[in-house]
N, C-alpha and C positions, 0 to 999 in steps of 0.2 A: 504493500500499500504506500509505503514511504517513497518508493522510487517508481511507482506505477509500472511494475514489472508484469507484463501481459503474458509472460511465459512461465510463471511460477505454478507448476502443476505437480502432481504426486510423482512424476518421473524425474522432477528436478529438485527433489528433496533427498537429503542423504543422512545416513547414520554411520557411525564408525564403531566397529566392535573391536576391542583391544584384548580379546581372549578371556576377558573377565566381565565386562559390561559394555553396554551401548552408550554412546554419547552423541550429541547432535553434531552433524558434520558442517564443514563451512558452506557458506552460500556459493552457488555456482550458476552458470548460465543466466547472466543478466543482460544479454544482447538485446532484448526487447523492452528495456527500461526507458524511463523518461520520454515516452511517446515515440521513440525510435521505431520506425517501420509501420507506424500506425497511419494508414493511408487516409482515413477519415479525418484525423487531427490535422493533417497537413493542409487541408482546404480551409481551416478555421483561421479567423483573424486575431482572436485574443486567447490568452492562456486558459482562462476559465472555460471557454467553450471547447478547446482542445481537450481539456481534462475530462470533460463529460463523455468523451469517446473512448477513454481507457476502460479496459475490462479485465477482470481477474479470471482465473481458471480453476482454482482449487475446489471449493465447495459450491460457489456461486460466482456469477459474472460481476457481482458487486464487491468491490474491495472492502467496503464498509461492513457488509454482511459477514464476510470472511473474518475481518478483524473482530467483530462483536462476538463470533463464536470462539475464535482462538484466544482472546484475552482472558477467558476463564481459566486457561491453562498455562499461560506464560505472561511475563511482563517485558516490555521493551524499555530500556533505559538508553537515552541518547546523550552522549557527551555534549555539553553545551558548545564546546569548541568545534564540533564537527561541521556546523554550517559555516563558520569562519574559514575553515580549511576548504570547504567546497567553493566559497566565494572567491578564494585565491586562485582556483582553476580558471576563472575568467569566462564562465559560461552563464550568462544571465538567466536563460531560460531554465536551466537545471537548478540554479539557485532559487528561482521563483517557484518552481514546482516543490522543492523541499521546504520552503517557507510556508507554503500552503498545506502540505501533507503533515508537516510536523506542528503546524498551527502556531507559529512564532508570532 
């Protein structure tokens, strides 16, 4: 939801087993994040309209519905310096998406 990854489905989630226990694997396959490759979003004039065309895949096409379900099981903590680091990359649209999804 934070990066509008439209390719986060069950085949793109991983677990690591270290011969004793399972743990959450690293996040991978983020190539369809930040509206990259979203043809409908390309035709929109403003970011708010573009973001309405982003869709999720896991449980529901709604990022919000997926988040509402998953927040029962885990908590996401975002380092306050993360957005500052993203701003330094110099991509204003990515920064704006994160400002909206993180709700800063």
